PyMOL Python script that loads the backbone (N, CA, C, O; Angstrom):
from pymol import cmd

cmd.read_pdbstr("""\
ATOM      1  N   MET A   1     100.073 123.747  95.284  1.00  0.00           N
ATOM      2  CA  MET A   1     100.646 123.993  96.596  1.00  0.00           C
ATOM      3  C   MET A   1      99.584 123.717  97.660  1.00  0.00           C
ATOM      4  O   MET A   1      98.506 124.311  97.632  1.00  0.00           O
ATOM      5  N   PRO A   2      99.881 122.833  98.580  1.00  0.00           N
ATOM      6  CA  PRO A   2      98.915 122.542  99.641  1.00  0.00           C
ATOM      7  C   PRO A   2      98.906 123.628 100.715  1.00  0.00           C
ATOM      8  O   PRO A   2      99.907 124.307 100.945  1.00  0.00           O
ATOM      9  N   ILE A   3      97.761 123.773 101.361  1.00  0.00           N
ATOM     10  CA  ILE A   3      97.628 124.689 102.494  1.00  0.00           C
ATOM     11  C   ILE A   3      97.678 123.840 103.758  1.00  0.00           C
ATOM     12  O   ILE A   3      96.932 122.870 103.892  1.00  0.00           O
ATOM     13  N   TYR A   4      98.554 124.205 104.677  1.00  0.00           N
ATOM     14  CA  TYR A   4      98.678 123.500 105.945  1.00  0.00           C
ATOM     15  C   TYR A   4      98.414 124.461 107.093  1.00  0.00           C
ATOM     16  O   TYR A   4      98.619 125.670 106.980  1.00  0.00           O
ATOM     17  N   GLU A   5      97.948 123.887 108.213  1.00  0.00           N
ATOM     18  CA  GLU A   5      97.748 124.671 109.427  1.00  0.00           C
ATOM     19  C   GLU A   5      98.867 124.325 110.405  1.00  0.00           C
ATOM     20  O   GLU A   5      99.262 123.168 110.545  1.00  0.00           O
ATOM     21  N   TYR A   6      99.367 125.365 111.079  1.00  0.00           N
ATOM     22  CA  TYR A   6     100.468 125.197 112.025  1.00  0.00           C
ATOM     23  C   TYR A   6     100.171 125.927 113.322  1.00  0.00           C
ATOM     24  O   TYR A   6      99.372 126.861 113.370  1.00  0.00           O
ATOM     25  N   ALA A   7     100.846 125.467 114.381  1.00  0.00           N
ATOM     26  CA  ALA A   7     100.859 126.171 115.659  1.00  0.00           C
ATOM     27  C   ALA A   7     102.327 126.389 116.013  1.00  0.00           C
ATOM     28  O   ALA A   7     103.131 125.458 115.974  1.00  0.00           O
ATOM     29  N   CYS A   8     102.662 127.621 116.357  1.00  0.00           N
ATOM     30  CA  CYS A   8     104.039 127.953 116.704  1.00  0.00           C
ATOM     31  C   CYS A   8     104.309 127.527 118.148  1.00  0.00           C
ATOM     32  O   CYS A   8     103.541 127.864 119.049  1.00  0.00           O
ATOM     33  N   ARG A   9     105.380 126.800 118.366  1.00  0.00           N
ATOM     34  CA  ARG A   9     105.751 126.371 119.719  1.00  0.00           C
ATOM     35  C   ARG A   9     106.273 127.535 120.558  1.00  0.00           C
ATOM     36  O   ARG A   9     106.161 127.513 121.784  1.00  0.00           O
ATOM     37  N   ASP A  10     106.839 128.548 119.911  1.00  0.00           N
ATOM     38  CA  ASP A  10     107.439 129.656 120.656  1.00  0.00           C
ATOM     39  C   ASP A  10     106.407 130.671 121.146  1.00  0.00           C
ATOM     40  O   ASP A  10     106.463 131.099 122.299  1.00  0.00           O
ATOM     41  N   CYS A  11     105.462 131.060 120.281  1.00  0.00           N
ATOM     42  CA  CYS A  11     104.507 132.107 120.682  1.00  0.00           C
ATOM     43  C   CYS A  11     103.061 131.617 120.755  1.00  0.00           C
ATOM     44  O   CYS A  11     102.194 132.346 121.237  1.00  0.00           O
ATOM     45  N   GLY A  12     102.784 130.390 120.284  1.00  0.00           N
ATOM     46  CA  GLY A  12     101.447 129.837 120.355  1.00  0.00           C
ATOM     47  C   GLY A  12     100.511 130.268 119.236  1.00  0.00           C
ATOM     48  O   GLY A  12      99.352 129.854 119.208  1.00  0.00           O
ATOM     49  N   HIS A  13     100.994 131.088 118.317  1.00  0.00           N
ATOM     50  CA  HIS A  13     100.161 131.585 117.217  1.00  0.00           C
ATOM     51  C   HIS A  13      99.783 130.436 116.283  1.00  0.00           C
ATOM     52  O   HIS A  13     100.641 129.644 115.895  1.00  0.00           O
ATOM     53  N   GLU A  14      98.497 130.342 115.921  1.00  0.00           N
ATOM     54  CA  GLU A  14      98.038 129.348 114.960  1.00  0.00           C
ATOM     55  C   GLU A  14      97.749 130.041 113.645  1.00  0.00           C
ATOM     56  O   GLU A  14      97.169 131.127 113.623  1.00  0.00           O
ATOM     57  N   PHE A  15      98.152 129.415 112.542  1.00  0.00           N
ATOM     58  CA  PHE A  15      97.992 130.026 111.233  1.00  0.00           C
ATOM     59  C   PHE A  15      97.965 128.957 110.162  1.00  0.00           C
ATOM     60  O   PHE A  15      98.325 127.808 110.416  1.00  0.00           O
ATOM     61  N   GLU A  16      97.540 129.330 108.968  1.00  0.00           N
ATOM     62  CA  GLU A  16      97.614 128.438 107.821  1.00  0.00           C
ATOM     63  C   GLU A  16      98.419 129.131 106.736  1.00  0.00           C
ATOM     64  O   GLU A  16      98.419 130.357 106.621  1.00  0.00           O
ATOM     65  N   THR A  17      99.105 128.320 105.945  1.00  0.00           N
ATOM     66  CA  THR A  17      99.966 128.884 104.916  1.00  0.00           C
ATOM     67  C   THR A  17     100.112 127.914 103.750  1.00  0.00           C
ATOM     68  O   THR A  17      99.986 126.701 103.917  1.00  0.00           O
ATOM     69  N   LEU A  18     100.376 128.461 102.578  1.00  0.00           N
ATOM     70  CA  LEU A  18     100.719 127.650 101.414  1.00  0.00           C
ATOM     71  C   LEU A  18     102.165 127.203 101.565  1.00  0.00           C
ATOM     72  O   LEU A  18     103.030 128.009 101.906  1.00  0.00           O
ATOM     73  N   VAL A  19     102.432 125.935 101.316  1.00  0.00           N
ATOM     74  CA  VAL A  19     103.793 125.423 101.477  1.00  0.00           C
ATOM     75  C   VAL A  19     104.296 124.883 100.154  1.00  0.00           C
ATOM     76  O   VAL A  19     103.725 123.947  99.593  1.00  0.00           O
ATOM     77  N   ARG A  20     105.356 125.471  99.666  1.00  0.00           N
ATOM     78  CA  ARG A  20     105.989 125.002  98.431  1.00  0.00           C
ATOM     79  C   ARG A  20     106.973 123.893  98.764  1.00  0.00           C
ATOM     80  O   ARG A  20     107.553 123.869  99.850  1.00  0.00           O
ATOM     81  N   THR A  21     107.154 122.991  97.840  1.00  0.00           N
ATOM     82  CA  THR A  21     108.086 121.889  98.029  1.00  0.00           C
ATOM     83  C   THR A  21     109.479 122.428  98.309  1.00  0.00           C
ATOM     84  O   THR A  21     109.958 123.316  97.604  1.00  0.00           O
ATOM     85  N   GLY A  22     110.121 121.900  99.325  1.00  0.00           N
ATOM     86  CA  GLY A  22     111.484 122.290  99.654  1.00  0.00           C
ATOM     87  C   GLY A  22     111.604 123.530 100.527  1.00  0.00           C
ATOM     88  O   GLY A  22     112.719 123.958 100.825  1.00  0.00           O
ATOM     89  N   THR A  23     110.483 124.123 100.948  1.00  0.00           N
ATOM     90  CA  THR A  23     110.547 125.300 101.814  1.00  0.00           C
ATOM     91  C   THR A  23     110.094 124.940 103.225  1.00  0.00           C
ATOM     92  O   THR A  23     109.305 124.015 103.419  1.00  0.00           O
ATOM     93  N   THR A  24     110.594 125.669 104.190  1.00  0.00           N
ATOM     94  CA  THR A  24     110.212 125.492 105.580  1.00  0.00           C
ATOM     95  C   THR A  24     109.387 126.700 105.998  1.00  0.00           C
ATOM     96  O   THR A  24     109.872 127.829 105.931  1.00  0.00           O
ATOM     97  N   PRO A  25     108.138 126.480 106.431  1.00  0.00           N
ATOM     98  CA  PRO A  25     107.314 127.619 106.821  1.00  0.00           C
ATOM     99  C   PRO A  25     107.822 128.254 108.116  1.00  0.00           C
ATOM    100  O   PRO A  25     108.516 127.619 108.911  1.00  0.00           O
ATOM    101  N   GLU A  26     107.459 129.518 108.303  1.00  0.00           N
ATOM    102  CA  GLU A  26     107.809 130.208 109.538  1.00  0.00           C
ATOM    103  C   GLU A  26     106.580 130.918 110.076  1.00  0.00           C
ATOM    104  O   GLU A  26     105.666 131.260 109.325  1.00  0.00           O
ATOM    105  N   CYS A  27     106.567 131.131 111.362  1.00  0.00           N
ATOM    106  CA  CYS A  27     105.462 131.812 112.016  1.00  0.00           C
ATOM    107  C   CYS A  27     105.415 133.269 111.558  1.00  0.00           C
ATOM    108  O   CYS A  27     106.424 133.969 111.644  1.00  0.00           O
ATOM    109  N   PRO A  28     104.258 133.742 111.069  1.00  0.00           N
ATOM    110  CA  PRO A  28     104.178 135.128 110.631  1.00  0.00           C
ATOM    111  C   PRO A  28     104.210 136.120 111.795  1.00  0.00           C
ATOM    112  O   PRO A  28     104.402 137.319 111.592  1.00  0.00           O
ATOM    113  N   HIS A  29     104.021 135.613 113.011  1.00  0.00           N
ATOM    114  CA  HIS A  29     103.991 136.489 114.183  1.00  0.00           C
ATOM    115  C   HIS A  29     105.398 136.712 114.757  1.00  0.00           C
ATOM    116  O   HIS A  29     105.799 137.851 114.997  1.00  0.00           O
ATOM    117  N   CYS A  30     106.151 135.608 114.978  1.00  0.00           N
ATOM    118  CA  CYS A  30     107.476 135.740 115.610  1.00  0.00           C
ATOM    119  C   CYS A  30     108.617 135.243 114.726  1.00  0.00           C
ATOM    120  O   CYS A  30     109.781 135.328 115.118  1.00  0.00           O
ATOM    121  N   HIS A  31     108.299 134.723 113.532  1.00  0.00           N
ATOM    122  CA  HIS A  31     109.278 134.235 112.546  1.00  0.00           C
ATOM    123  C   HIS A  31     110.031 132.990 112.990  1.00  0.00           C
ATOM    124  O   HIS A  31     111.103 132.696 112.459  1.00  0.00           O
ATOM    125  N   SER A  32     109.495 132.264 113.942  1.00  0.00           N
ATOM    126  CA  SER A  32     110.109 131.014 114.389  1.00  0.00           C
ATOM    127  C   SER A  32     109.834 129.905 113.376  1.00  0.00           C
ATOM    128  O   SER A  32     108.831 129.931 112.663  1.00  0.00           O
ATOM    129  N   HIS A  33     110.743 128.932 113.326  1.00  0.00           N
ATOM    130  CA  HIS A  33     110.565 127.759 112.483  1.00  0.00           C
ATOM    131  C   HIS A  33     110.190 126.539 113.325  1.00  0.00           C
ATOM    132  O   HIS A  33     110.083 125.432 112.797  1.00  0.00           O
ATOM    133  N   THR A  34     109.990 126.734 114.620  1.00  0.00           N
ATOM    134  CA  THR A  34     109.619 125.652 115.524  1.00  0.00           C
ATOM    135  C   THR A  34     108.098 125.549 115.528  1.00  0.00           C
ATOM    136  O   THR A  34     107.419 126.179 116.339  1.00  0.00           O
ATOM    137  N   LEU A  35     107.577 124.741 114.603  1.00  0.00           N
ATOM    138  CA  LEU A  35     106.136 124.662 114.378  1.00  0.00           C
ATOM    139  C   LEU A  35     105.637 123.232 114.524  1.00  0.00           C
ATOM    140  O   LEU A  35     106.370 122.270 114.293  1.00  0.00           O
ATOM    141  N   ASP A  36     104.372 123.118 114.912  1.00  0.00           N
ATOM    142  CA  ASP A  36     103.684 121.834 114.908  1.00  0.00           C
ATOM    143  C   ASP A  36     102.606 121.897 113.835  1.00  0.00           C
ATOM    144  O   ASP A  36     101.816 122.840 113.788  1.00  0.00           O
ATOM    145  N   LYS A  37     102.580 120.877 112.969  1.00  0.00           N
ATOM    146  CA  LYS A  37     101.537 120.828 111.945  1.00  0.00           C
ATOM    147  C   LYS A  37     100.256 120.343 112.617  1.00  0.00           C
ATOM    148  O   LYS A  37     100.261 119.340 113.331  1.00  0.00           O
ATOM    149  N   LEU A  38      99.155 121.065 112.381  1.00  0.00           N
ATOM    150  CA  LEU A  38      97.874 120.716 112.978  1.00  0.00           C
ATOM    151  C   LEU A  38      97.065 119.853 112.021  1.00  0.00           C
ATOM    152  O   LEU A  38      97.254 119.918 110.807  1.00  0.00           O
ATOM    153  N   LEU A  39      96.170 119.052 112.566  1.00  0.00           N
ATOM    154  CA  LEU A  39      95.259 118.279 111.739  1.00  0.00           C
ATOM    155  C   LEU A  39      94.136 119.185 111.279  1.00  0.00           C
ATOM    156  O   LEU A  39      93.525 119.883 112.089  1.00  0.00           O
ATOM    157  N   SER A  40      93.866 119.180 110.011  1.00  0.00           N
ATOM    158  CA  SER A  40      92.825 120.024 109.437  1.00  0.00           C
ATOM    159  C   SER A  40      91.577 119.205 109.171  1.00  0.00           C
ATOM    160  O   SER A  40      91.650 118.015 108.866  1.00  0.00           O
ATOM    161  N   VAL A  41      90.434 119.858 109.289  1.00  0.00           N
ATOM    162  CA  VAL A  41      89.172 119.221 108.934  1.00  0.00           C
ATOM    163  C   VAL A  41      88.949 119.483 107.454  1.00  0.00           C
ATOM    164  O   VAL A  41      88.926 120.637 107.027  1.00  0.00           O
ATOM    165  N   PRO A  42      88.784 118.429 106.668  1.00  0.00           N
ATOM    166  CA  PRO A  42      88.597 118.651 105.237  1.00  0.00           C
ATOM    167  C   PRO A  42      87.264 119.315 104.951  1.00  0.00           C
ATOM    168  O   PRO A  42      86.271 119.073 105.637  1.00  0.00           O
ATOM    169  N   GLY A  43      87.258 120.156 103.927  1.00  0.00           N
ATOM    170  CA  GLY A  43      86.027 120.809 103.507  1.00  0.00           C
ATOM    171  C   GLY A  43      85.185 119.864 102.679  1.00  0.00           C
ATOM    172  O   GLY A  43      85.718 118.981 102.009  1.00  0.00           O
ATOM    173  N   ALA A  44      83.885 120.038 102.718  1.00  0.00           N
ATOM    174  CA  ALA A  44      82.979 119.203 101.938  1.00  0.00           C
ATOM    175  C   ALA A  44      82.897 119.734 100.508  1.00  0.00           C
ATOM    176  O   ALA A  44      82.841 120.943 100.281  1.00  0.00           O
ATOM    177  N   VAL A  45      82.891 118.829  99.575  1.00  0.00           N
ATOM    178  CA  VAL A  45      82.756 119.195  98.178  1.00  0.00           C
ATOM    179  C   VAL A  45      81.330 118.875  97.764  1.00  0.00           C
ATOM    180  O   VAL A  45      80.834 117.778  98.022  1.00  0.00           O
ATOM    181  N   GLY A  46      80.678 119.824  97.127  1.00  0.00           N
ATOM    182  CA  GLY A  46      79.312 119.580  96.670  1.00  0.00           C
ATOM    183  C   GLY A  46      78.412 120.727  97.044  1.00  0.00           C
ATOM    184  O   GLY A  46      78.865 121.862  97.200  1.00  0.00           O
ATOM    185  N   ALA A  47      77.140 120.434  97.186  1.00  0.00           N
ATOM    186  CA  ALA A  47      76.139 121.462  97.484  1.00  0.00           C
ATOM    187  C   ALA A  47      76.329 121.998  98.894  1.00  0.00           C
ATOM    188  O   ALA A  47      76.685 121.262  99.814  1.00  0.00           O
ATOM    189  N   SER A  48      76.087 123.278  99.043  1.00  0.00           N
ATOM    190  CA  SER A  48      76.181 123.885 100.360  1.00  0.00           C
ATOM    191  C   SER A  48      74.877 123.694 101.107  1.00  0.00           C
ATOM    192  O   SER A  48      73.864 123.328 100.512  1.00  0.00           O
ATOM    193  N   ALA A  49      74.896 123.939 102.410  1.00  0.00           N
ATOM    194  CA  ALA A  49      73.708 123.791 103.231  1.00  0.00           C
ATOM    195  C   ALA A  49      72.621 124.780 102.831  1.00  0.00           C
ATOM    196  O   ALA A  49      71.438 124.531 103.066  1.00  0.00           O
ATOM    197  N   SER A  50      73.010 125.896 102.231  1.00  0.00           N
ATOM    198  CA  SER A  50      72.029 126.904 101.853  1.00  0.00           C
ATOM    199  C   SER A  50      71.461 126.689 100.446  1.00  0.00           C
ATOM    200  O   SER A  50      70.611 127.458  99.999  1.00  0.00           O
ATOM    201  N   ALA A  51      71.921 125.660  99.757  1.00  0.00           N
ATOM    202  CA  ALA A  51      71.433 125.411  98.403  1.00  0.00           C
ATOM    203  C   ALA A  51      69.982 124.960  98.443  1.00  0.00           C
ATOM    204  O   ALA A  51      69.578 124.229  99.348  1.00  0.00           O
ATOM    205  N   ALA A  52      69.208 125.391  97.472  1.00  0.00           N
ATOM    206  CA  ALA A  52      67.805 125.017  97.396  1.00  0.00           C
ATOM    207  C   ALA A  52      67.684 123.532  97.066  1.00  0.00           C
ATOM    208  O   ALA A  52      68.463 123.011  96.267  1.00  0.00           O
ATOM    209  N   PRO A  53      66.712 122.846  97.675  1.00  0.00           N
ATOM    210  CA  PRO A  53      66.538 121.430  97.358  1.00  0.00           C
ATOM    211  C   PRO A  53      66.052 121.265  95.925  1.00  0.00           C
ATOM    212  O   PRO A  53      65.346 122.125  95.398  1.00  0.00           O
ATOM    213  N   MET A  54      66.429 120.170  95.305  1.00  0.00           N
ATOM    214  CA  MET A  54      66.001 119.925  93.933  1.00  0.00           C
ATOM    215  C   MET A  54      64.641 119.252  93.972  1.00  0.00           C
ATOM    216  O   MET A  54      64.498 118.162  94.525  1.00  0.00           O
ATOM    217  N   LEU A  55      63.642 119.900  93.387  1.00  0.00           N
ATOM    218  CA  LEU A  55      62.291 119.359  93.344  1.00  0.00           C
ATOM    219  C   LEU A  55      61.996 118.841  91.946  1.00  0.00           C
ATOM    220  O   LEU A  55      62.516 119.369  90.963  1.00  0.00           O
ATOM    221  N   PRO A  56      61.165 117.813  91.852  1.00  0.00           N
ATOM    222  CA  PRO A  56      60.792 117.340  90.528  1.00  0.00           C
ATOM    223  C   PRO A  56      59.909 118.377  89.833  1.00  0.00           C
ATOM    224  O   PRO A  56      59.379 119.266  90.499  1.00  0.00           O
ATOM    225  N   PRO A  57      59.740 118.286  88.529  1.00  0.00           N
ATOM    226  CA  PRO A  57      58.896 119.239  87.819  1.00  0.00           C
ATOM    227  C   PRO A  57      57.479 119.240  88.397  1.00  0.00           C
ATOM    228  O   PRO A  57      56.980 118.200  88.827  1.00  0.00           O
ATOM    229  N   GLY A  58      56.861 120.364  88.406  1.00  0.00           N
ATOM    230  CA  GLY A  58      55.513 120.471  88.958  1.00  0.00           C
ATOM    231  C   GLY A  58      55.252 121.912  89.343  1.00  0.00           C
ATOM    232  O   GLY A  58      55.672 122.835  88.645  1.00  0.00           O
ATOM    233  N   CYS A  59      54.553 122.107  90.460  1.00  0.00           N
ATOM    234  CA  CYS A  59      54.156 123.450  90.855  1.00  0.00           C
ATOM    235  C   CYS A  59      55.330 124.280  91.374  1.00  0.00           C
ATOM    236  O   CYS A  59      55.241 125.507  91.416  1.00  0.00           O
ATOM    237  N   GLY A  60      56.419 123.637  91.765  1.00  0.00           N
ATOM    238  CA  GLY A  60      57.570 124.384  92.245  1.00  0.00           C
ATOM    239  C   GLY A  60      57.523 124.660  93.732  1.00  0.00           C
ATOM    240  O   GLY A  60      58.512 125.117  94.305  1.00  0.00           O
ATOM    241  N   THR A  61      56.390 124.392  94.372  1.00  0.00           N
ATOM    242  CA  THR A  61      56.289 124.620  95.805  1.00  0.00           C
ATOM    243  C   THR A  61      56.450 123.313  96.566  1.00  0.00           C
ATOM    244  O   THR A  61      57.283 123.196  97.465  1.00  0.00           O
ATOM    245  N   CYS A  62      55.637 122.335  96.189  1.00  0.00           N
ATOM    246  CA  CYS A  62      55.706 121.054  96.886  1.00  0.00           C
ATOM    247  C   CYS A  62      56.348 119.976  96.030  1.00  0.00           C
ATOM    248  O   CYS A  62      56.760 118.935  96.542  1.00  0.00           O
ATOM    249  N   GLY A  63      56.434 120.218  94.735  1.00  0.00           N
ATOM    250  CA  GLY A  63      57.047 119.251  93.843  1.00  0.00           C
ATOM    251  C   GLY A  63      56.085 118.248  93.243  1.00  0.00           C
ATOM    252  O   GLY A  63      56.519 117.326  92.552  1.00  0.00           O
ATOM    253  N   HIS A  64      54.797 118.398  93.484  1.00  0.00           N
ATOM    254  CA  HIS A  64      53.837 117.453  92.903  1.00  0.00           C
ATOM    255  C   HIS A  64      53.883 117.557  91.384  1.00  0.00           C
ATOM    256  O   HIS A  64      53.785 118.657  90.842  1.00  0.00           O
ATOM    257  N   PRO A  65      54.031 116.435  90.691  1.00  0.00           N
ATOM    258  CA  PRO A  65      54.200 116.480  89.233  1.00  0.00           C
ATOM    259  C   PRO A  65      52.982 116.991  88.463  1.00  0.00           C
ATOM    260  O   PRO A  65      53.116 117.365  87.298  1.00  0.00           O
ATOM    261  N   ASP A  66      51.796 117.019  89.082  1.00  0.00           N
ATOM    262  CA  ASP A  66      50.600 117.483  88.372  1.00  0.00           C
ATOM    263  C   ASP A  66      50.392 118.992  88.490  1.00  0.00           C
ATOM    264  O   ASP A  66      49.422 119.518  87.945  1.00  0.00           O
ATOM    265  N   GLY A  67      51.278 119.697  89.186  1.00  0.00           N
ATOM    266  CA  GLY A  67      51.203 121.150  89.231  1.00  0.00           C
ATOM    267  C   GLY A  67      50.429 121.708  90.409  1.00  0.00           C
ATOM    268  O   GLY A  67      50.010 120.962  91.293  1.00  0.00           O
ATOM    269  N   PRO A  68      50.237 123.042  90.424  1.00  0.00           N
ATOM    270  CA  PRO A  68      49.563 123.728  91.536  1.00  0.00           C
ATOM    271  C   PRO A  68      48.153 123.177  91.771  1.00  0.00           C
ATOM    272  O   PRO A  68      47.406 122.926  90.825  1.00  0.00           O
ATOM    273  N   GLY A  69      47.808 122.995  93.036  1.00  0.00           N
ATOM    274  CA  GLY A  69      46.479 122.528  93.416  1.00  0.00           C
ATOM    275  C   GLY A  69      46.304 121.023  93.341  1.00  0.00           C
ATOM    276  O   GLY A  69      45.253 120.518  93.737  1.00  0.00           O
ATOM    277  N   ALA A  70      47.295 120.286  92.848  1.00  0.00           N
ATOM    278  CA  ALA A  70      47.146 118.845  92.705  1.00  0.00           C
ATOM    279  C   ALA A  70      47.378 118.106  94.011  1.00  0.00           C
ATOM    280  O   ALA A  70      46.906 116.981  94.178  1.00  0.00           O
ATOM    281  N   CYS A  71      48.086 118.714  94.922  1.00  0.00           N
ATOM    282  CA  CYS A  71      48.318 118.054  96.201  1.00  0.00           C
ATOM    283  C   CYS A  71      47.359 118.603  97.259  1.00  0.00           C
ATOM    284  O   CYS A  71      46.610 119.544  96.993  1.00  0.00           O
ATOM    285  N   GLN A  72      47.383 118.035  98.413  1.00  0.00           N
ATOM    286  CA  GLN A  72      46.471 118.437  99.490  1.00  0.00           C
ATOM    287  C   GLN A  72      46.918 119.741 100.158  1.00  0.00           C
ATOM    288  O   GLN A  72      46.105 120.403 100.803  1.00  0.00           O
ATOM    289  N   ARG A  73      48.162 120.113 100.021  1.00  0.00           N
ATOM    290  CA  ARG A  73      48.681 121.297 100.714  1.00  0.00           C
ATOM    291  C   ARG A  73      48.445 122.576  99.935  1.00  0.00           C
ATOM    292  O   ARG A  73      48.309 123.629 100.556  1.00  0.00           O
ATOM    293  N   HIS A  74      48.388 122.547  98.623  1.00  0.00           N
ATOM    294  CA  HIS A  74      48.339 123.787  97.822  1.00  0.00           C
ATOM    295  C   HIS A  74      47.123 123.835  96.947  1.00  0.00           C
ATOM    296  O   HIS A  74      46.929 124.804  96.213  1.00  0.00           O
TER     297      HIS A  74
END
""", "prot")
cmd.dss("prot")
cmd.show_as("cartoon", "prot")
cmd.util.cbc("prot")
cmd.orient("prot")
């Protein structure tokens, strides 16, 4: 079942809802069926912005393959 976003023409309420085939959604605020389907921004699939970067084997801090103290920073 896809999730769609709608705006009610009667009361202006914006909402998202699961829509089953053959059903007509209604506004949860005023129960109107006079709705406009809104364009949705698709979500990104994959790593989140908060995910740790993948470093090559090494010291775990800078990623130098020879381990701690092998680079100029550590």
